[in-house]
LUMPAVEX-200514 format. One record per residue (C-alpha): residue number from 1; residue in three letters; z, y, x. Coordinates in steps of 0.25 Angstrom, whole numbers. Each point is the difference from the previous one (the first is absolute). Example, Ala and Ser with C-alpha at 12.3 -4.5 7.8 and 13.67 -1.06 7.14 Angstrom:
<pts>
[1, 'ALA', [31, -18, 49]]
[2, 'SER', [-2, 14, 6]]
</pts>
This chain:
<pts>
[1, 'MET', [-154, 53, -271]]
[2, 'GLU', [-7, 10, 10]]
[3, 'SER', [-10, -11, 2]]
[4, 'ALA', [-3, -1, -15]]
[5, 'VAL', [-2, 15, -1]]
[6, 'PHE', [-10, 0, 11]]
[7, 'TRP', [-8, -11, -5]]
[8, 'ILE', [0, 6, -14]]
[9, 'THR', [-5, 13, 5]]
[10, 'THR', [-10, -6, 9]]
[11, 'ILE', [-6, -9, -10]]
[12, 'GLY', [0, 12, -10]]
[13, 'GLY', [-7, 9, 10]]
[14, 'LEU', [-11, -10, 3]]
[15, 'LEU', [-2, -3, -15]]
[16, 'SER', [-1, 15, -2]]
[17, 'PHE', [-10, 2, 12]]
[18, 'GLY', [-8, -11, -5]]
[19, 'ALA', [-1, 6, -14]]
[20, 'TRP', [-5, 13, 6]]
[21, 'ILE', [-11, -7, 8]]
[22, 'TRP', [-5, -8, -12]]
[23, 'TYR', [0, 12, -8]]
[24, 'TYR', [-9, 8, 10]]
[25, 'ALA', [-9, -12, 3]]
[26, 'SER', [-3, -2, -15]]
[27, 'LEU', [-2, 15, -2]]
[28, 'GLY', [-10, 0, 11]]
[29, 'GLU', [-7, -12, -5]]
[30, 'ARG', [-1, 6, -14]]
[31, 'ILE', [-5, 13, 5]]
[32, 'SER', [-11, -7, 9]]
[33, 'LYS', [-4, -8, -13]]
[34, 'GLU', [-2, 13, -8]]
[35, 'GLU', [-8, 7, 11]]
[36, 'LYS', [-9, -12, 1]]
[37, 'GLU', [-2, 0, -15]]
[38, 'VAL', [-3, 15, -1]]
[39, 'GLY', [-8, 0, 14]]
[40, 'LYS', [7, 13, 5]]
[41, 'ASP', [12, 4, 7]]
[42, 'LEU', [11, 3, -10]]
[43, 'THR', [10, 6, 10]]
[44, 'TYR', [3, 13, -9]]
[45, 'GLU', [-2, -7, -13]]
[46, 'MET', [10, -11, 0]]
[47, 'ASN', [14, 0, -5]]
[48, 'PRO', [8, -3, 12]]
[49, 'PHE', [11, -8, -7]]
[50, 'THR', [-9, -9, -8]]
[51, 'GLY', [-12, -1, 8]]
[52, 'SER', [-9, 3, -12]]
[53, 'THR', [-10, 10, -4]]
[54, 'GLY', [-1, -3, -14]]
[55, 'ASN', [-14, -2, -6]]
[56, 'LEU', [-10, 5, 11]]
[57, 'LYS', [-14, -4, -2]]
[58, 'LYS', [-10, -4, 11]]
[59, 'ASN', [-9, 12, 4]]
</pts>
């Protein structure tokens, strides 16, 4: 029984960790894409949760 609990929590923890890594990697990719489209640094203009700035136009 203790072995099953160990494996369930270990696998669940690894899946949770993997989901967070995937989230931050995809967020960084989206931010990089929008910065390239606009042609400037969007550090203080981004929504940190979605990685989006809305509809910015290239200057």
